[in-house]
SEVEX-521806 format. One line per 8 residues: number of its first residue (from 1); for each residue x, y, z of C-alpha. Coordinates in pm, 1 decimal, m for minus. Layout:
# SEVEX-521806
NUM	X,Y,Z  ...
END
This chain:
# SEVEX-521806
1	m0.8,m9.8,23.6  109.5,322.4,m33.4  315.4,370.2,313.6  465.7,709.9,490.5  811.1,575.6,372.2  657.9,636.6,m6.5  515.3,991.1,103.8  878.0,1092.6,265.0
9	1046.0,979.0,m16.0  800.6,1161.7,m271.0  836.9,1479.8,m68.7  1209.9,1472.4,m39.6  1272.5,1418.5,m412.7  1016.0,1676.4,m479.4  1043.4,1927.8,m244.0  750.5,2201.9,m268.4
17	529.3,1871.7,m338.3  260.4,1691.3,m161.1  218.9,1335.1,m235.5  m81.3,1302.9,m485.9  m429.9,1227.4,m290.2  m516.4,844.1,m234.2  m837.7,727.8,m30.6  m669.5,321.7,137.9
25	m1001.6,113.0,148.7  m1148.3,28.7,517.0  m1141.3,m340.4,566.5  m1512.0,m384.9,454.2  m1451.4,m196.7,135.1  m1166.5,m394.3,72.8  m1389.2,m747.2,113.7  m1616.1,m618.1,m105.9
33	m1400.2,m514.9,m379.9  m1200.5,m828.5,m352.2  m1492.7,m1049.4,m370.6  m1573.7,m911.1,m667.5  m1268.6,m945.4,m860.3  m1233.9,m1279.6,m736.2  m1536.1,m1353.7,m866.9  m1479.9,m1178.6,m1187.2
41	m1158.4,m1393.5,m1241.3  m1306.4,m1697.0,m1098.0  m1024.6,m1774.5,m794.3  m1205.3,m1900.9,m466.6  m1127.0,m1774.3,m128.5  m1153.8,m1868.4,225.9  m1207.0,m1673.7,534.2  m867.7,m1839.7,642.2
49	m615.1,m1718.9,412.8  m333.4,m1536.5,512.4  m291.8,m1213.6,414.7  m103.4,m1175.7,50.1  m268.5,m1516.8,m49.0  m529.0,m1407.5,m231.4  m331.1,m1118.6,m396.9  m126.4,m1386.6,m495.1
57	m428.4,m1604.6,m629.2  m531.4,m1335.0,m820.4  m228.9,m1160.6,m972.4  m192.2,m1593.4,m1115.8  m514.5,m1603.1,m1227.5  m504.0,m1314.5,m1434.3  m191.9,m1353.9,m1616.8  m367.7,m1693.9,m1732.9
65	m664.0,m1483.3,m1820.3  m385.7,m1219.5,m1997.3  m229.7,m1590.7,m2154.6  m584.3,m1700.0,m2241.3  m689.6,m1386.3,m2446.3  m396.0,m1299.5,m2598.0  m336.5,m986.8,m2431.9  m29.1,m803.0,m2523.2
73	291.4,m834.9,m2246.6  450.1,m445.9,m2227.2  803.4,m334.0,m2212.8  915.6,m183.8,m1912.9  951.2,178.3,m2016.8  615.8,163.7,m2164.8  428.3,458.4,m2092.0  171.0,402.6,m1801.6
81	m82.5,646.8,m1952.0  m45.0,486.1,m2278.2  m149.5,154.5,m2094.4  m471.5,330.6,m1931.9  m558.1,572.5,m2248.5  m599.5,223.0,m2489.7  m794.4,59.5,m2227.5  m1010.1,393.9,m2153.6
89	m983.7,368.7,m1802.5  m1238.1,589.1,m1551.3  m1103.4,881.6,m1401.0  m932.1,666.2,m1064.0  m789.8,331.8,m1030.8  m735.2,90.6,m769.9  m447.6,m73.3,m660.2  m420.4,m356.4,m489.3
97	m152.1,m479.6,m297.2  37.0,m808.4,m199.2  m92.3,m761.4,147.6  m475.0,m766.2,11.5  m518.1,m405.9,84.9  m614.2,m181.0,m198.3  m571.2,207.6,m219.2  m802.3,404.2,m485.4
105	m635.2,704.1,m621.0  m685.0,970.0,m969.4  m564.8,749.9,m1279.5  m379.3,1072.6,m1384.6  m196.1,1084.7,m1026.3  m75.3,759.1,m1072.8  31.1,730.3,m1424.0  225.0,1072.8,m1368.5
113	420.4,923.6,m1053.0  390.8,551.8,m1092.2  806.3,609.3,m1004.6  664.6,704.7,m604.9  439.9,477.6,m596.6  501.0,122.1,m743.7  888.6,27.8,m622.7  1051.7,m259.4,m860.6
121	1199.8,m539.7,m658.1  903.0,m468.9,m359.9  574.6,m408.9,m535.3  338.5,m658.7,m739.2  64.4,m479.9,m832.6  m279.8,m537.6,m941.8  m461.0,m180.7,m1164.1  m857.5,m229.4,m1208.2
129	m1123.9,41.7,m1224.5  m1470.2,9.6,m1084.1  m1586.8,m199.6,m1434.9  m1341.3,m439.9,m1345.3  m1316.4,m494.4,m1751.4  m946.6,m481.7,m1743.9  m674.3,m523.5,m1496.9  m342.3,m400.2,m1531.1
137	m66.1,m593.8,m1355.2  328.6,m519.4,m1272.8  507.8,m655.8,m1125.5  814.6,m653.3,m946.7  1015.2,m694.6,m1221.2  907.4,m459.6,m1375.1  679.5,m602.3,m1652.8  325.0,m510.1,m1733.5
145	50.7,m692.9,m1889.4  m324.9,m558.4,m1962.8  m581.3,m796.5,m1970.9  m945.8,m670.7,m2096.6  m1250.8,m863.7,m2107.7  m1338.9,m1006.7,m2411.9
END
């Protein structure tokens, strides 16, 4: 999730700028969104799963769906904004972190500040909007996949 370390790093790297606004969903909201995403990706979950397990299963399922739907694997130096433009993303994007936590942020803020939000070698994230008709996956190595419902 967006944590204090990332905020402090952003503000140290960009004096005078504030970290872009975001909302961390409550546990109840996270459960609701994750349940919808599990349904969308056909992932079964149980209430006794350890934190991170559900996100890992969703990530694996989304990758399988990407391969089935022949989604494009995009080079790591791609402009993420272009990916969202091609998809027709909503004004806000949900960011599902490995800890089964979700932040909601303006899509434009995410794309223009991705280097302060997603950290290579540390973060695997799933991105989607309210419609869940598309999912963008970014793994810790910087590989980006786009999956769209057909």
